[in-house]
C-alpha angles and dihedrals in degrees: 000000000000110000128190120207124251121230093275091053095259131117120191107212093153092053091046089052091050091051095048090044091050092052090050097046106032118061091196093053091044093054096041104041108027092081090049094058133073130199088246089065088074119077100211129060091229092058091045091055092049092049091049089056090050091047092049090055091048091049090055092048093245126144113245135219140153093275095052094048093044090055091056098051137059119280094248091062097050092084090058090053090054091047091052093050092047092048091056094044094050098047107024082196126177102295094191093054091051089047093052091049094051094042090050090054093055098074089042091059088049090050090050090054090049092050090049089052090050090051092048094047095041091227100143095159115153091236095055093045091048092052091049094050093043091055090053092048095050098040112115129181092230137018120269092252093056092045089052092049090049089053090053091050093047091050095054093042089053097053112128090002121121111270099183124110097203147344118242097220093244108106098205092048093047090050091055093044100037083223125308113283127234118253092036139118119228120193121202112192131188143146117260116288093016093115105254093142091050090047089054091048089052088055089051089058090063092048093055090047088054092046094243117155107244129194115195119192108197108192095166108032130047121246088254091058092049092049092047090058092043094050093043090056096044098041096036090236123149106255094221090067091071094060094040094048090234100133113131123222094265092051092047089052092050093048093048089050092053093048092047090051091050092048092048093050093052088208099120126064118180115196114190097164106056114086109152122090090229093057094039092057090044090055091049092052090047100045098036096209126185093225133020125198120193121190103219144354098206089061096052112108131197135214088226127081119241132191093224144010088250091060090048094052090045089056093047096050092045091052092048092049089051095049091047091053096044096046095035092232131130118246120204112195122191120212141183122242115238100197121096125208136073102275124107110271126250127208090256086065093066112116108262084001100179099085093031091055093045101042099036112099089190126025120191125182127198120209126187110176093194091064090059098045119014091182093062106103093191091085134042122223089254096055109110133168124207115203118194094203099170131029113166091193103043148341131338121235147176127227136192113227135188115219113204097200093186095058096027095237130142116202131177124250129191115260 
């Protein structure tokens, strides 16, 4: 197939195949969605010709299948018809999601043509550019009424079905949360050296166990440091041995086995080089993970200029909320705590807390008293408290954790 690119540089041949295959195979999809499509929704001329044959049959009130369409097109396109039908049969993927993707690309191609015309004519007037960009911003694949009706249908179809995106691996926390939902932003806050990165890595262990694609942006530590903590927790190896080169042969074998298993699964991506919100969101759109961890918000940069740190964080959390919603993933964002003192933190103590408090669907705070006062004999270095300070979908809670600093493992204890 010959595919042209949409305005954002992306063509969607797989989605176009799924749509054409769905129209050919499913009588319900054929009757419902053929009149809502146009040949210009397809990026290649081949796909446009095939759709026109489908549309012509619908216009005449005829049922459609591969044979009927193949008889109306040239022989060199019949193989594509078969490929489309087979693609839909093999995946039975979400037809509506493919349809939205392809319909969204249509106005972008139109905008690209308009921008090309502007470039050719040399008419760079503010008014013409504004109209062009406004039309891209307001273009929607379906009308607001249909989108609303789809939301109603999705709501009723989802009744009594699991809504969570992932479990954290901590039973008490998962019981309070009911699992963390997709399309949400979770904020985990802690003072330095409390163990927030390790806590996030412990959550990653559960994601790989559940075969959930996980994208970890490490803006502070190297990938080696992340993997040392991960392997220490999984293999029950003291983490200091990695830096001191003191692993014995058995431990080296266990670590190599864990890393090979992670590589083979393809479920974990560690990105230690991306640090701007623009590139972070681009990677999320590109990789389509189930869960995203970002360590941590105060280190995220932007290509834009802001008058204050507060404005910058506001922009970052807004972008992350948007990408979580649009890609249906869960974003876990780590944050530093601004407040000094020995008391347990509150969500208002998060650095630049305004946007974090407002945009976070879940806010968790880690508190290790020993880190704040090593002379206080009331607490051991391992004593950690997890405070679920905000849960938009349920109750808040507090948990008592044990932090094995040698093996980088958090475990729950009864209060």
